[in-house]
C-alpha positions in Angstrom: 31.0 -37.5 -20.2 30.4 -34.0 -20.7 26.4 -34.7 -19.5 26.9 -36.1 -16.4 29.4 -33.4 -15.3 27.2 -30.7 -15.7 24.6 -32.8 -13.9 26.8 -32.9 -11.7 27.5 -28.9 -11.4 23.7 -28.0 -11.5 22.9 -30.5 -8.7 25.9 -29.4 -6.6 25.2 -24.8 -7.1 21.4 -25.9 -6.5 22.6 -27.6 -3.7 25.3 -24.7 -2.1 22.3 -22.0 -2.8 19.9 -23.9 -0.4 22.4 -24.0 2.2 22.7 -20.0 1.5 19.5 -19.6 2.4 19.1 -21.3 4.8 21.9 -19.9 6.2 20.5 -16.5 5.8 17.0 -17.9 7.1 19.2 -18.6 10.4 20.7 -15.9 10.7 19.5 -13.6 13.6 17.8 -10.0 13.2 20.1 -8.4 14.8 23.3 -9.5 12.0 20.8 -9.0 9.3 20.0 -5.4 10.9 24.2 -4.7 10.9 24.7 -6.0 8.0 21.7 -4.3 6.0 23.0 -0.7 8.3 19.5 -0.1 9.1 16.9 -0.7 11.8 13.2 -1.1 10.8 10.6 -0.3 13.4 7.0 -0.6 13.5 5.1 2.6 15.1 1.3 3.8 15.5 1.7 7.1 15.0 -2.1 7.8 16.0 -1.5 7.3 19.5 -0.6 10.3 21.6 1.7 10.7 23.0 3.9 7.6 22.3 3.5 7.9 18.2 2.4 10.7 16.4 3.9 13.9 14.4 4.5 17.3 14.7 4.0 20.3 12.6 6.1 19.7 10.1 5.0 15.8 10.1 7.8 14.7 11.3 7.7 11.7 13.5 7.4 12.7 17.8 6.5 11.3 19.9 7.9 8.2 23.4 8.5 5.4 21.3 9.9 7.3 18.6 12.7 8.4 21.0 13.0 5.5 22.0 13.5 3.6 18.9 16.3 6.2 17.9 18.2 5.4 20.7 17.9 2.0 19.4 19.2 2.7 16.3 22.0 5.1 17.8 23.1 2.4 20.6 23.1 -0.6 16.9 25.3 2.1 15.3 22.9 2.0 12.1 20.0 4.3 10.4 16.3 4.4 11.8 13.6 3.7 9.2 10.0 4.0 11.2 7.5 1.8 9.3 4.4 3.3 10.3 1.5 0.8 11.5 -1.5 1.0 12.8 -2.2 -0.8 15.5 -4.0 -4.3 14.8 -1.9 -4.3 12.1 1.7 -5.2 15.3 1.3 -8.4 14.4 1.4 -8.5 11.2 3.7 -6.6 10.3 6.3 -8.7 12.3 5.1 -12.4 10.8 5.1 -10.8 7.3 8.6 -9.4 8.1 7.5 -5.8 7.3 9.8 -4.9 10.6 12.5 -5.7 12.5 11.3 -4.7 15.8 8.0 -3.7 16.8 7.7 -0.2 19.1 4.2 1.0 19.8 2.9 0.9 23.0 2.6 -2.6 22.7 1.5 -4.8 25.5 2.4 -8.1 26.7 -0.4 -10.9 26.7 -0.4 -14.5 26.4 -3.4 -14.0 24.0 -0.2 -12.1 21.5 2.3 -14.4 23.0 0.7 -17.3 20.8 2.0 -15.4 17.8 4.9 -13.6 18.6 7.4 -12.8 21.3 8.3 -9.9 23.1 10.9 -8.2 25.3 11.2 -7.2 28.8 9.1 -4.0 29.8 10.1 -0.8 28.5 6.8 0.7 29.9 4.1 1.0 31.7 0.1 2.2 32.0 -3.1 1.9 32.8 -6.0 1.7 30.9 -9.2 4.4 31.2 -12.8 4.6 30.0 -13.3 8.2 28.2 -16.7 9.4 28.9 -18.5 13.0 28.7 -19.5 15.2 31.2 -22.5 14.2 32.9 -23.4 11.1 31.0 -23.3 9.0 34.2 -20.8 6.8 33.9 -18.8 6.2 37.0 -18.1 2.2 36.7 -17.7 -0.5 34.9 -22.0 -1.6 35.6 -22.5 1.6 34.0 -21.7 0.8 30.5 -23.9 -2.6 30.3 -25.7 -2.4 27.3 -23.9 0.6 26.5 -21.6 1.1 23.5 -18.6 1.8 24.3 -15.7 2.8 22.0 -12.3 1.0 21.6 -9.4 -0.1 19.1 -9.0 -3.6 17.4 -6.4 -5.5 19.3 -5.4 -2.8 21.7 -5.3 -4.4 25.4 -7.8 -2.0 27.4 -10.4 -3.7 24.2 -9.9 -7.1 25.2 -9.7 -6.1 28.8 -13.1 -4.4 29.0 -14.2 -7.4 26.6 -13.8 -9.7 29.4 -14.7 -7.9 32.5 -17.9 -6.2 30.6 -19.1 -8.8 28.5 -22.6 -7.6 29.0 -20.9 -3.8 27.1 -22.3 -3.6 23.1 -18.0 -2.7 21.8 -17.7 -0.9 18.6 -13.7 -1.7 17.8 -12.6 1.2 15.0 -9.2 0.9 13.0 -7.8 3.4 13.9 -7.6 5.6 17.1 -8.6 9.1 15.6 -11.7 7.1 14.6 -12.8 6.1 17.8 -12.5 9.8 19.1 -14.6 10.8 16.5 -17.3 8.7 17.7 -17.4 9.3 21.2 -17.8 13.5 19.7 -20.6 13.0 17.2 -21.9 10.9 20.3 -21.7 7.6 18.4 -20.8 6.1 22.1 -21.5 6.7 25.3 -17.7 6.2 26.1 -14.2 4.9 24.7 -11.4 2.6 26.2 -7.7 3.2 25.7 -4.6 4.0 27.8 -4.4 6.4 30.3 -2.2 8.9 28.7 -3.7 8.6 25.5 -7.3 9.3 27.3 -5.2 12.6 29.3 -4.8 13.2 25.6 -7.9 13.4 24.1 -9.2 15.6 27.1 -6.7 18.6 26.4 -7.3 18.1 22.5 -11.0 18.5 23.0 -11.4 21.0 25.3 -15.0 21.6 24.3 -15.8 18.3 24.4 -15.9 17.8 28.2 -14.1 15.1 28.1 -13.4 13.2 31.4 -12.0 9.8 32.6 -14.6 8.1 34.1 -12.5 5.4 36.0 -9.3 2.5 35.0 -9.6 -0.7 34.9 -6.4 -2.8 34.1 -2.7 -1.9 33.9 -0.2 -3.7 31.9 3.2 -3.4 30.6 4.5 -2.5 27.4 7.3 -4.4 25.4 8.9 -4.4 22.0 7.3 -6.8 20.0 9.5 -9.2 17.8 9.3 -12.7 15.8 9.5 -15.7 18.1 12.6 -18.0 18.4 15.5 -15.3 17.8 16.7 -15.4 21.2 20.2 -13.7 20.0 17.6 -10.5 18.6 15.7 -10.6 22.1 18.7 -10.7 24.5 19.8 -8.0 22.3 16.8 -6.1 23.1 16.7 -6.4 26.5 20.3 -6.0 27.2 19.1 -2.6 25.5 16.5 -1.9 27.6 17.9 -2.5 31.3 20.7 -0.6 30.4 18.5 2.7 29.4 16.2 1.8 32.5 19.4 1.4 34.3 20.3 5.3 32.4 17.5 6.9 33.3 16.9 7.4 29.2 13.9 5.8 30.2 13.7 7.6 32.7 14.3 11.0 30.4 12.1 10.7 27.8 9.2 9.0 29.9 9.1 12.7 31.2 9.5 14.2 28.5 6.2 13.2 27.1 4.0 12.6 30.3 3.0 14.4 33.2 4.3 11.7 36.0 7.1 9.8 36.2 8.0 6.4 34.9 5.9 4.1 36.7 8.1 1.3 38.3 9.1 -2.2 36.1 10.5 -3.6 38.6 13.3 -4.5 35.7 16.6 -7.5 36.5 19.4 -8.3 35.5 18.4 -11.5 35.2 16.2 -12.1 31.3 
């Protein structure tokens, strides 16, 4: 009798544990963040001026400001998780971050793996080269070595537009820039604002923008299947847009106004 009672107790305990685990697994990221009192935001801190370090080695930039506003709206602490652009999806899938705010462009290929919010910014892609290189159009880079970063939209777009170009992909933005400075490549493909920052940071190299070749919307990245979290993030972005907070931070870091995002209250 005692053995049966013990077996029943063990089985019941296992069932309760399984139910608790399932409930936790089904809990929205929003609930988990509020319960933990902390939101983990993934940001690439080598993409000027979206994410970078100041002289005191503290994170700054447009994405950092938006992340701070996000934590403030949630009334929780902000934990910035440093990642690289190629690792954005990996960190989300592994549960290392709650959301990625890192100049993340939406596209159908990425949407197979993760979900996206409504846009919080927009940017063009540019080709950066050295003055006198003779590069003025897509035709001019056929058969040429062009640098970019693994997984970023400018690299994906350029590969489709000019498959004849010899695209050299790096893990980090600084390595890509160094390749151009050392003449290992004839040009690099990146966001337009990042290219402007490279020109300013290296005046001795006489870098110039050859042309722009695509325009993309930037969104927050999150796991598939969490509509509660996605709806909250969309509401946060829409309210930040209507209250001009997105505009304020954009104009803090960029020399031109925030592009029209065409946001609608229906998302």
